[in-house]
N, C-alpha and C positions, 0 to 999 in steps of 0.2 A: 436657629444654631442647633436645634436638637434634631433635624435633618441631617446636619453635615457629621455627628457623631452616630447615627443609626447604624449605616454599613459598618463601620469600625467596630461599634459595640457587638453588633450580632456577629459579625465575623470573629471576633475575640472569644465570644460564646461557643461558636462552633468550633475553633481551633483549642479551646481548653478542652472540650468534650473530647475531642481527637486525641489531644495529649494522654488523656486519662485512659484510654483504651490502649495506645500505643504504647505507652509504659507498661501496662500489663502486660501484655502481647509481648514485648521484648523480655521482660523479667521470666515470664514463664519460659520463653526461648533459651533465656540464659540457665536457667535452671536445669533445662534438658540436656544443654551442651555442657554444663558441669557434670552431670552424670554419665555422659559418654565418655568426656575425657578421662573421667576417674577410672572407668572400666578399662580404656585404652591403656592408661599407666599401668594399672595392676595386672595387665596381661603382658607388660613387658613391652611396649611400643612405645614410640617416639610421639608425642601428643601435641596437636596444633590446635588452639592457641597452648601455649606452656604454662607452667605452675604460676609464674608470674601474673597472666592473664584471669586464670581460673579461679585464683584468689578471690578476684571481685566480681564475679560473675553471680554471685548471691547479694551483692549488694544492690540498692535503690540507684545509686549514682548512675552508673552506665545505662541502664534500663532507661532512665529519664533521658538522658543525653540523647541516647541512640531512638529512642521514641520520637524525639524531635524531626527523624526523616521522615517519618508516615505522618506526621502533623502537618508538616511543611509541603507535603505532597498530596496522598489522599485526603488528608484532613482539610487541606486549603482547597482543593476541588471540589469535593462535595459540601463544604461549608458556601462557598460562592456559588455553586449551581443551585443549592437548596435556598439560598437568599433569594436569587433571582427569581426562581419557582415561585417561592411564597408571595414575593410582591407582584409577580404579573398575576398571581391566583386572585389577588386581593384588588389591585387597579385596574385592570385590562378585563380581566373575566367575572369580575366581582363576584367571587366564590359560587358560582354556578355548580350545581351537582355534576355536571358533566366534566367540567375541568377538574374537579375533587376527585372522580374516579380516574382519568386519565393520570392524575399525578400519583395517585397510590397505586396504580397497574405500573408504572414506570417506575415506581419505588421498589415495588415486588419482582420486577424484571432484573433490577439491579442485584437484588437479595439472592435471586435465583441463579443469576451468572457468577458471583462469586463462590457458589457451591456447587456448579456444574459438573465438576470432576472429584466430586465426593463431599462430604460436610465438612466447612470450614468453619469453625467456631470463631476465630479472629477477625477474618474478612466479613463475616456476617455481621460482629460487632460493629466495625467500622461502616458498613453500609445500613445497620439500623438505627445506631446511637448518633452518629453525625448528624444525619439528615434529621431524625425528631428532635434533638435539641438545637439545633439551628432553626428549624422551621417553626417551633414552638417561640423561640426567642424572638425570629422574624416578625411573626404576627403580633406576639403580644408587646414588643416596642415600636410598632409600626405608628408613624407620624399621623397625626387626623388629616394633614393635608400636607402635598408636596407637589413639586413640579417636574419630578425625574422623569415622568412618560412625557410630557408635554414636549413641544418642539425646541424650546430654549433650554429646558431641563437636559435633554440628553445632547444636543448639537456639540457642547465643547467638550463635555469627558468623550464621549464617541469619536469627535474629530480628533481629539489629541491621542486616543488609543490608536486610531488607525494611521496615524502620521507616525507614531512611534513603531506600530507594525511593518509599515514600509521602510523606516530607516533600519530597523532590524534585520530586514529581510536581506539585505546588503552583503552581511556576513552570514546567513543563514546557510550553513554546509554541514558533511559530516564532521568537520573540526570545531563545531561553534564553541561546545564545551571545553575543549581544549585550548581555544585561543584566548574565552573567556579567563580560565585558570591562569594561563602563562602571562598576558598582557593587561588584565585587570585587576586578579586578586595577587598573584606573585610579584604584583610591581608597587604593593602598597604594606605597608606594616599590618592596617587592620585586614586586609585581604589575605596576608599570610596566615593572621590568626585564624580564619576561618578555614582556610586550606587544611592548617594542621588540625582543627576541630572535626574536620571530614575525614581525615585520615584516621584520627583517635577513634572515633565513635560509630563510623558508618557500618563497620562490619558486624555490630551487634545487630542492628536490623537487618541487615542483608542476609544474616543466618536464619532469622526469625522466618523468612519466605523464601529461600532456595528451595531449587528441587533437589531431590537427593544426588542427581547427578551432578548437580553444581557444588556441593558441599565438598571439602579437602578431603576429609576422612571419613571413612563408615565401616560400622560395624558389621559381623555376620556371625553365624552360628552354622556349623557343620552337623547336621542331623545325626544320630546314634543308628538311623536305619540305612546309611550309606556303608558299603564296605571299606575296610582299610585302606585299599588301593585309590578308589575313590576319592576319598577324605584328604590323601596326601595329594592328589595331584590337583585338587581344587583348593587346596589350601596354597600352594605355590601361584597358581594364576590368580586367585582371590586378590593375595598381597601384592601381585604387581599391578593390579588395579585400584589400589586402596580400599579395597574390602578386608578388614583386618578381622580375621577369625577369633573368635574369643570363646570363651568357657560358658557352657550351657546356664541357663537359670536367672538370666536377664534380658530385659527386651533388646532385640537388636533390630538394624535398618534391611537386614536378609537373612532368611533361614533357608536354607538348602537341604531336602532330603530327598528318598529315593520315590520314585512316582511308578505309576503303573502303565505298561510295565516296567521293569526294573532296569532297563536301557535308557528311562527317559529319569529326568530330575525335576524335582517340583520346587519353585521357587515361591515362598510365603512370605507375609510379612504380618506379625502379631497374630499367627496362625491363621490368618486369611491368604487362601492361594490366590496368586497372581499369574505365574507362568508355569507350563510344563513345556520341558524342552527336551530334545535330545543331549544326552551326555555330551557327545563329541561336538555338538554344537556350541554349547556352553566352552569346553577346552581349547575350540577351534577360534572362535570368533568371541571371545569374552566382553571385549568394550563394547561393541552393537549390541549384545542381547542385554548386557547390565543396564545401558541406557535405555531401551525399551522397559525393561521393568520398572528402572526411575521415572520414565514418563507416565506409567500406568498409576503410581503412586501421587504423581505431582498434582495436587489439589490447590496449588499457588499461582497458577498460571494466569488465572485472570485477575488475581490479584496483583501479581507486577503489572499486568500489561495498564490496569487503572491507575495505580501507582505513578509507573512513569508516566502516562498522558497526563496526569494533573501534575506532575512536576513539570513537566514542559510547557503546557497551558495553563492551567489552574492556578499556580503559584504566581508566576508573572502578571497573570490579570488582577489576582488578590494584591498584590503589591502595588500596581497600579489603581486601585481602587483606595486602599488605606492612603496611599501619597496624596491622589487626588482630594478625598475628603479632607486631610489635615491641611494641605497647601490652601484650599479655600476657606478652611475656618477661620483664620486671623483676618482676612480682609473682608469677611462677612460681618465682622463685627462694628464696620465702619461703612461698609458699601453694601450695593444690592446683590441679591443672588447672582444676577446676570454676569455684572461685573467680577464677582468675586471667584465664578465660574471660568471666565476669561484668564483672569490672574492665574487660576489653579493648571489651567489646560499649559498656558505658556511655560510654567515653572517644571511641570511635569515633563515638556516636551525637552526643556533646557537641561534638567537632569537625566532624562534618557539619552540625550546627546551627549552628554560630558560623558557618560559611562560607555557609551559605545565608541568614543573618539578612539583611546587605545587598542579595543577588540578588532576596529576596523584597520588600524596601522598595521596591526599583527597579519590579518588577511591579506591585506594587499602585499604585504612584506613577503609572505608565504608565495604568493602566486608570481612574484617577479625575483625570486631567489634564483641566482645562478651559480657562478662559481663559488664554491666552497671556501677555499683557502684565502680567498681575499674578503669574503663574505665575515669569516671569523675575526676580522681585525677592524673592522670599520667602527665608527662611534655609534651608529645606531643601535639601541638594544632590540629593535623589531627584527633587524635584519640577521642581526646575530644569532639569534634564535631560530630564525627561518632558514639560514644556511645549516644551522646544527640538525635541525629536524629534515631538511632536504638530504643531508648526509644520512640519516638514518634510513630514509624513505629509498636510496639508491645505494645502500649499504657500501659506503664509502669509507676508505681508511683514512681518517683525518688527526691521527695521533699527533704528528710533528705539527702540524698548524695548530693544534689546539695544545701543544705543550709551548708551543712559540707566544701565542696568545695569553698563556698562564690561566686556562679557564677553568682548570682542578680548581684553583684558589678564587675564582670568581664571586665577587658578595652576591652574584644574582641567583637564587636559587633555580629559576628556569634554565638559565645557560648550563648549571652544573648539572640539572636534571638530564637535559638531551645530551650534553656531552657523555654522560655515563650510559646512557641507552646507545648512542652512537660507537662506544666502544665495543659493544658487540661484535662489530665486523672489523675489528683492527687485527692485524699479524704483526704489528710492530711489538718488539719485545718491551717499550716502556708503557705498554696499555695495561699491564698487568698491574704495574705500582701506581698508575692512577687509577684503576678501579679498585686497588685495596684503600686507596686514600679517600674516594667517594664512597665505599662501603661503611666509613666511619664518619660519614659526614652528620653535621648535628639535625640537618632535615631528613624526615624519614621518607618524604617522595624521592629523593635522590637517594638513599638508602636503598629503596625498593627497585629502582632501576640499574643499579650498579649490581645487586646480587640477580636481577632478571639477565644481565648483559653477562654475568659468569656462568650463568644456566646456558645460554646462548653459544656461547665459545667451545663448548663440549670439554674442556679441559677437567678433567676427574679429579685432579691433583688439588682442585679447590673445595671437594667435598668436605674433607676436615674442617678447613676454617668456615664453612658454611655451616656444618652441624653445629661448630661449638658458638657462632653466633646464634643460632636458632635456639639453642637452650639457656641463653644468657640474655637474649633481647627483651624488653619489657613490652615493645610496641608489637601489636597483633599483626597490623598491616605487614611489617618487615619479617614478622615470622612467617606470613601467608607465601611472600614473596622468595623467601629463602628454602621451604619447603618445594615450592614449584621449580626453583633452580635445584635444589637435590634431584627431584623426580626427571628434570630435563637432563641432566648428568648421567643418568642410569640407576641412581641409588634407589632402592625399594627396603623397605620396612622389613629388619631382619625378623626371622620367625619366632614366635612367640616361645619364651620357657615355660609358659603355664601349659597344662593340658588342654587346648580347645576342642578335642574331640577324642 
């Protein structure tokens, strides 16, 4: 029985260490964001997130909830990898010196990679703490005897994992996560709660490892070495690209000063020179040059890559490992290990297949979707959603058909979500009132798509409504989409009333 709970216990300890690191990581990022938004507001700009969100940035709750993203991605991946490595080191390689050296070197390579574009303390903590804590737990709790690496010990878990991998490969495409959300999560109450939690808390960890170019609003300082004319011209260009000039004396994302010769400009970060460019180059192609500047500062690139890889591979494998151990624990009280493994493998395949079924229906419905008008009124939920998605892809105007089917009042969140998105391409007058209704939907993900559609429609009359919504909205994700819609409609942050140069 001890063997059954060995892996779950070690993984729990590894995840717990990751959660501690992730909470600290997100909390410090939240404090930094709080400082930035205070500066932005103090200089007379519109801040995103607004005051209703920033009031919670110094609380521990959002940091812990946001930290779960890192725990269940990079934490899960590193914990699982360390558990496997520790087990093999002891059982297969018998703790030989050579295998120990190889393991330490691989660990050091990981630490180097996450710091390859500049020192990254947060990424270093994940790479050091999680493997160290998990490795110590894996060795300390290692059972005296095990059948895991024997033919009978690995046959059934590996077989179950391979069968599930083959089954899920049937829906493996660019729309996998979308299909999981639409047909698995949004079709059940527990799933909708997971989606709501995702939209409520994921922007906190996202902010912690975004590149500067991915951030919504950034601050800059126009140095006093610039002449007055250059300052005025740069101020307009920078505001257009969401780099907001603020008063000197505080840390900013970008500082621009005169270079040598004076025709050149020096772009610096915390007094560290990053780029030296021609003035006309910055004024003529600001977006490309600012993207290059942000790329030079991006020390989270490898952290994002590893986190995404762990989310796609490590998290599902960890779930399978935990499920297999738990499914085999109860039979193991009365039956042999071999029989318990067979039962656990069958149960895992059954559960995995059950979860796959709605995703597969959505996948096949999307491939077979044809006429949109008829597809919106059929009884099959999967076909209705596929028809709405097809309308979005082909930019069809489905206002009348959707109105006839009363989809704006559909009890299904996924249908209202795709309806809102599809209305971006409608030219029918009723689309405006439908979007207005959907923009007040109780589900944040529907509201986000309604705001996105308003931006895509290029109707500047919607700007006052979106501005009002942005200032009052308590949901950060909705605020983000509202700001993007404003920028899509050509709205630019007004010039600061405070002296920024």
